[in-house]
N, C-alpha and C positions, 0 to 999 in steps of 0.2 A: 503493500499499500504505499502510495507516494507521500500521503501524510505522517506515517509512521517513520518513512526514511527521513523526512525533513524534521521531525523529533529528534530522531537518532543522531543526525548531523548536527544541531543545534546543542545536544548534550554533550557530544563527544567535544566541542569546540566552544567553549564558554565565551558569551558576549560576542558571537557570530553576528554579522549583520546580514541586512537582505541581499546584498548583491553576493557576499561570499556563500550565501546558503544558494542561491540561483546557480552560483557557479559550481558549489560541490554537487549538486542535484543534476547539473547540464539541462536546465530549463532556464526559460527566459523570466526577467523580473515579474511581469504580470502574474503568471502561474505561480512562482514563489510567494508572492503577495497575498494570493487567494490561499494558497494551502495556510500561511499565517493567519488569515482572516478566521479559517475554519479551526485551527488549533487554538487560537486566541478565544474565539467564542466558546469553545468547548472546555475553557480553563486550563489548557495543557501548555500553553506557551504565553509569554507577554513580550511586549514591545516596549523600548524604552528609547527616548531621544537625548544623546548626551548633551549637556548644556553647552559645551563647546563647538559642538557641529550639529546645527538642526537638520543637517540634510541626510544624516545617517540615521538609520534605524538599528538598534541593537535587539537580538533577540535572546531569550533565556526560557529554559524549560522550567515551568512551575514544579511547586512539590508534588501536585497532584499529577502533572505530566510524568515526573520522576516514577511515581507509584504505577501509572498506567504502564509504561515502559517496562518496568520490572515486572507488572503480572504477565504482558503478553509475552516476554522472554520466558518466563517460568513454563507457561502453557505450552508454548513451543519445544522446550527442552523435553517436559514430559511426555510430550506427543512423539519425540524422537526416541526418548528412551523404550515407547512401548513399541514402535516400530522395530528397533532393531532388537529386543527382546524376543520378538515373534519370529526373527530371522534364525536359519539354521546358522551353522559354524561356517557352512560352506559359502553360505550367501553374503555372511559378514566378511569373510576373507575376500570374495570377489568384489567387494565394494570398499576394499580398502581397512577392513577391520584386522583385529589381531586374531581373529578366529578362535 
């Protein structure tokens, strides 16, 4: 999901600005801004304008956004563990596992 990707990018690089986010995601500024609109409306992201540069918009993941990312990561890991547990040793070895 592009919005989750945007959120992860901002989390990895604190105080990322909108231009940097667009570059990291390989998208245009209007799309990055729309992602941020959605994330901010959901309480996952906040935007600030530094006093020294009114043209820059900095982004930060909120505490709620941090919890959502942790929850998504946990659910994905549990899903992968389940899939790997159902594989035979031969299947795990064929997919790079230690079999």
